[in-house]
C-alpha positions in Angstrom: 138.7 91.3 76.0 138.7 88.5 73.4 141.0 85.9 74.9 142.3 82.8 73.1 144.2 79.8 74.3 147.0 80.1 71.7 148.6 82.6 69.5 147.5 81.0 66.2 143.8 81.2 67.1 144.2 84.8 68.3 146.0 85.9 65.1 143.5 84.0 62.9 140.7 85.9 64.6 142.5 89.2 64.0 142.9 88.5 60.3 139.4 87.2 59.8 137.9 90.2 61.7 139.9 92.6 59.5 138.5 90.9 56.4 134.9 90.9 57.6 134.8 94.5 58.8 136.5 95.7 55.6 134.1 93.6 53.5 131.2 95.5 55.1 133.0 98.8 54.4 133.7 97.9 50.7 130.1 96.9 50.1 128.7 100.1 51.7 131.2 102.4 50.0 130.3 100.9 46.7 126.5 101.2 47.4 126.6 104.7 48.7 129.3 106.1 46.4 131.3 107.3 49.4 134.3 108.9 47.7 136.7 111.3 49.2 138.0 112.6 45.8 134.4 112.9 44.7 133.7 114.9 47.9 136.4 117.4 47.1 135.3 117.5 43.4 131.6 118.2 44.3 132.7 121.0 46.6 135.3 122.7 44.3 133.5 122.3 41.0 129.8 122.5 42.0 129.7 124.0 45.5 127.9 120.8 46.6 129.1 119.8 50.0 127.0 116.6 50.5 129.7 114.1 50.0 132.3 116.2 51.8 130.0 116.3 54.9 129.6 112.5 54.6 133.4 112.3 54.9 133.3 114.6 57.9 130.5 112.5 59.5 132.7 109.4 59.1 135.5 111.3 60.9 133.1 112.5 63.6 131.7 109.0 64.3 135.1 107.4 64.5 136.4 110.2 66.7 133.5 110.1 69.1 133.8 106.3 69.3 137.5 106.2 69.9 137.6 108.9 72.7 134.7 107.3 74.5 136.0 103.7 74.3 139.5 104.8 75.1 138.2 106.5 78.2 136.5 103.2 79.1 139.7 101.2 78.5 138.2 99.4 75.5 140.5 101.0 72.8 144.2 101.5 72.9 145.4 104.1 70.4 148.8 104.7 72.1 151.5 102.6 70.5 149.3 102.0 67.4 150.4 100.8 64.0 151.3 103.1 62.4 152.4 105.3 65.4 150.0 108.2 64.9 150.8 109.7 68.4 154.5 109.4 68.1 156.2 112.3 70.0 158.1 113.2 66.9 155.9 115.4 64.7 157.1 114.9 61.1 155.0 117.8 59.9 156.8 118.3 56.6 156.2 114.6 55.7 152.6 114.9 56.8 152.0 118.1 54.8 154.0 117.3 51.6 152.9 113.7 51.6 149.3 114.8 52.0 149.6 117.3 49.1 151.2 114.7 46.8 148.6 112.2 47.7 145.8 114.7 47.0 147.3 115.5 43.6 147.8 111.9 42.8 144.3 110.8 43.7 142.8 113.6 41.6 144.9 112.7 38.6 144.2 109.0 39.0 140.5 109.4 39.7 140.3 108.2 43.3 142.1 107.4 46.5 143.5 104.0 47.7 140.2 102.9 49.2 138.3 103.9 46.1 140.9 102.0 44.0 140.0 98.8 45.8 136.3 99.5 45.5 136.6 100.0 41.8 138.7 96.8 41.4 135.8 94.9 43.0 133.3 96.6 40.7 135.3 95.5 37.6 137.5 98.5 36.8 140.7 97.1 35.3 142.3 100.5 35.3 142.4 100.4 39.1 144.3 97.1 39.1 147.2 99.0 37.4 146.8 101.8 39.9 147.0 99.4 42.8 150.1 97.7 41.3 151.9 101.0 40.9 150.9 102.3 44.3 152.0 99.0 45.9 155.4 98.9 44.2 156.2 102.5 45.0 154.9 102.1 48.6 156.9 98.9 49.0 160.2 100.4 47.9 159.5 103.6 50.0 159.8 101.3 53.0 161.9 98.3 51.8 165.4 98.3 50.3 166.0 98.0 46.6 167.4 94.6 45.6 171.1 94.3 46.4 171.0 97.6 48.4 170.3 98.9 51.8 168.7 102.1 50.4 164.9 102.7 50.2 163.2 105.3 48.0 162.4 107.2 51.2 166.0 107.2 52.5 167.4 108.4 49.2 164.9 111.1 48.3 163.3 112.3 51.5 164.9 111.4 54.8 168.1 113.5 54.6 166.2 116.8 54.4 162.8 116.0 56.0 163.8 114.3 59.1 165.8 117.2 60.6 162.7 119.3 60.4 160.7 117.1 62.8 159.6 118.6 66.1 159.9 116.7 69.3 156.7 117.1 71.3 157.6 114.8 74.1 155.5 111.7 75.0 152.8 112.1 72.4 151.5 114.5 69.7 147.8 114.0 70.4 145.9 117.1 71.4 144.8 115.7 74.7 148.3 115.1 75.9 149.7 118.4 74.6 146.9 120.5 76.2 146.4 118.6 79.5 149.5 116.5 80.1 149.9 112.7 80.1 148.0 112.3 83.4 144.9 114.0 82.2 145.1 113.1 78.5 142.1 110.7 78.4 139.8 113.2 79.9 141.1 116.0 77.6 140.7 113.7 74.6 137.1 112.9 75.6 136.3 116.6 75.8 138.1 117.7 72.6 137.0 114.6 70.6 133.5 114.9 71.9 133.2 118.6 70.9 134.8 118.0 67.4 132.9 114.8 66.8 129.5 116.3 67.7 130.3 119.4 65.7 131.1 117.3 62.6 127.9 115.4 62.9 125.9 118.6 63.4 127.6 120.2 60.3 126.6 117.2 58.3 123.0 116.9 59.2 122.3 120.7 59.1 123.1 120.8 55.4 120.5 120.5 52.7 123.1 119.1 50.4 123.8 116.3 52.9 120.2 115.6 53.6 119.4 115.3 49.9 120.4 111.7 49.9 120.2 109.0 52.6 123.4 107.5 51.1 125.4 110.3 52.5 124.3 109.5 56.1 124.6 105.7 55.6 128.1 106.0 54.0 129.4 108.3 56.7 128.0 106.4 59.6 129.0 103.0 58.4 132.6 104.0 57.4 133.1 105.7 60.7 131.7 102.6 62.6 134.0 100.3 60.6 137.0 102.3 61.6 135.9 102.2 65.2 135.2 98.5 65.0 138.7 97.9 63.8 140.2 99.9 66.6 138.1 97.9 69.1 139.0 94.5 67.8 142.7 95.1 67.4 142.9 96.6 70.9 141.2 93.6 72.7 142.6 90.4 71.3 144.8 88.5 73.8 146.4 85.1 74.4 145.9 83.4 77.7 149.1 82.1 79.2 148.8 80.6 82.7 145.7 82.8 83.3 147.7 85.9 82.3 146.4 87.8 79.2 149.1 88.7 76.6 148.3 91.1 73.8 149.5 89.9 70.4 152.4 92.5 70.5 153.4 91.4 74.0 153.4 87.7 72.9 155.4 88.5 69.8 158.1 90.4 71.9 158.4 87.4 74.2 158.1 84.7 71.6 161.2 82.8 72.5 159.9 82.3 76.1 156.3 81.7 75.3 156.2 79.7 72.0 157.5 76.2 71.5 159.0 76.9 68.1 159.4 79.6 65.4 156.5 78.0 63.5 153.6 80.4 63.0 155.6 83.5 63.9 154.6 86.5 61.8 157.2 88.4 59.8 156.2 91.8 61.2 155.6 92.2 64.9 154.6 95.9 64.7 151.6 95.0 62.6 150.1 93.2 65.6 149.6 96.4 67.5 146.2 98.2 67.8 145.2 99.8 64.5 142.4 100.6 62.1 142.0 101.0 58.4 144.6 102.5 56.1 145.3 101.4 52.5 148.5 102.6 51.0 151.0 100.6 53.2 148.8 97.5 52.9 149.1 97.8 49.1 152.9 97.7 49.6 152.4 94.7 51.9 150.4 93.0 49.1 153.4 93.4 46.8 155.6 91.9 49.5 153.2 89.1 50.1 153.2 88.1 46.4 157.0 88.5 46.2 157.4 86.3 49.3 155.5 83.4 47.6 152.3 84.1 49.5 153.9 83.2 52.8 151.2 83.2 55.5 153.7 84.8 57.9 153.4 88.0 55.8 149.6 88.3 56.3 148.6 91.3 58.4 145.4 93.0 59.5 145.9 95.7 56.8 146.5 93.1 54.1 143.3 91.3 55.0 141.4 94.6 55.0 142.8 95.2 51.5 141.2 91.9 50.3 138.0 92.6 52.3 137.2 96.0 50.7 137.7 94.6 47.2 135.6 91.5 48.0 132.8 93.6 49.6 132.7 95.9 46.6 132.5 92.9 44.3 129.7 91.4 46.3 127.6 94.6 46.1 128.4 95.0 42.4 127.1 91.5 41.6 124.0 91.8 43.8 123.1 95.2 42.3 124.2 94.2 38.8 126.5 97.1 38.5 129.6 95.1 37.8 131.2 96.6 34.7 134.6 95.9 33.0 136.3 99.2 32.4 139.6 100.0 30.6 141.6 103.1 29.6 139.9 105.4 27.2 143.1 106.8 25.7 146.9 107.0 26.2 146.4 110.3 28.1 144.0 108.5 30.5 146.6 105.7 30.9 149.4 108.2 31.6 147.4 110.2 34.1 146.6 107.1 36.1 150.2 106.0 36.1 151.4 109.4 37.4 148.7 109.7 39.9 149.3 106.2 41.3 153.0 106.9 41.7 152.3 110.2 43.6 149.8 108.3 45.8 152.4 105.7 46.6 155.0 108.3 47.6 152.5 110.7 49.3 150.7 108.0 51.2 153.8 106.7 52.8 155.2 110.1 53.6 151.9 111.3 55.1 151.6 107.9 56.9 148.2 107.4 55.5 145.5 108.2 53.0 142.0 109.7 53.0 140.9 106.9 55.3 144.2 106.1 57.0 144.9 109.7 58.1 141.8 111.7 57.6 139.5 109.2 59.5 141.7 106.7 61.4 144.5 109.1 62.2 142.2 112.0 63.2 140.3 109.7 65.5 143.5 109.6 67.6 143.6 113.4 67.7 147.2 113.3 66.4 148.4 116.7 65.1 150.1 115.0 62.1 146.9 113.5 61.0 145.2 116.9 60.9 148.1 118.3 58.9 148.0 115.3 56.4 144.2 115.7 56.0 144.6 119.4 55.2 147.4 118.5 52.7 145.2 116.0 51.0 142.3 118.4 50.6 144.6 121.2 49.4 146.5 119.0 46.9 143.2 117.7 45.4 141.3 121.0 45.4 144.2 122.9 43.8 144.8 120.2 41.2 141.1 120.4 40.2 141.3 124.2 39.9 144.4 124.0 37.7 142.8 121.4 35.5 139.6 123.5 35.2 141.4 126.7 34.2 143.6 125.0 31.7 140.6 123.3 30.1 138.6 126.5 30.0 141.4 128.8 28.7 143.4 126.3 26.8 146.6 128.0 25.4 146.1 131.2 27.4 146.3 129.4 30.7 149.8 128.4 31.5 150.4 126.2 34.5 151.7 129.1 36.5 148.7 131.3 35.7 146.2 128.4 36.5 148.0 127.6 39.7 148.0 131.2 41.0 144.4 131.7 40.0 143.5 128.4 41.8 145.2 129.6 44.9 143.2 132.9 44.7 139.9 130.9 44.3 140.8 128.9 47.4 141.5 132.2 49.2 145.1 131.3 49.8 146.3 134.3 47.8 144.8 137.8 47.6 142.3 138.7 44.7 144.8 141.2 43.4 147.1 138.4 42.2 144.4 136.7 40.0 145.8 135.9 36.5 142.7 134.5 34.9 139.1 135.8 35.0 136.9 133.6 37.2 134.6 131.4 35.1 
């Protein structure tokens, strides 16, 4: 437990730690070319699973670490921000949000994390992508000016929310299979088996072993996610020899603090958490709109800055910093559309390729597995459609390319194939 004598010191440590861990992640992701969209692309287009297994290794490392440290009382994933284990399984939002995010990241050439890495490496296109993701994500969660309506409440809540399933206390696999009393042991067993299996699947592959960068990227990203869980779970404020978590202190602010000075704007963002990047992009927009008020700083926002700074540092050290801009109007348009879809999908799915597929899955939440599957499906199918439309040009309508892509992914029978396999 990292205990501080006052709230300001504890919060400062939280923010600095978020930046430092994310800085390491950004530098390593840039150096090793750890890219989730690239992972799907290599698999779908070339049959190369090296980068996909690196993604799986990152999941396995984070998962193993969380279940072990949670068993030891050193990580608290219950009541996290966002609430991965919420008893309400919003499976439709997880699935559709994941699919939209997967489509968006493919059209825009990378996920939220990759967007920040590219900004650090000099890609000006990614600045526009970030701004659009941030604006869309902000208004998905915050009311439009002069209104009490959000983009989410207008377009999605009325028909998606009624489809949610109440799973009781928690939606994590440990609780569902063994009950609340035995949840930690069950998580340790389930997470241990899954984590070790993912590590084994990675290292057994020749594609994966062909480059040490795959192992370095997967291990470091997984450890960074675990480090964030550990830090955010163990910061406390000492009040009369009684430790208060940051969330507890915030909820009792009027009794514990002498004034409102230094009180954060968002108490939920003080809960245990790890890396996710779409909501923090929305927070970045709110931070700028709020006049860069320090009360709006969060762990996620500092991680946002950290990843970009780490990537910049590696780009300068390795002399790979390059200014890039749009090649054409078509390139510009695809990035704009993709960014908008990522903003919507990332909020609906409650995370991105890191926020759900690594951080969320490390909690064994069912919704995280659904979102992960949706992201991979959306990305893989988009690549298939793009490929067939490019190869067959006018002959390949969107419908034909879509159906053929589903056949290639073995989601439809071969008898429905519309275009000959290339």
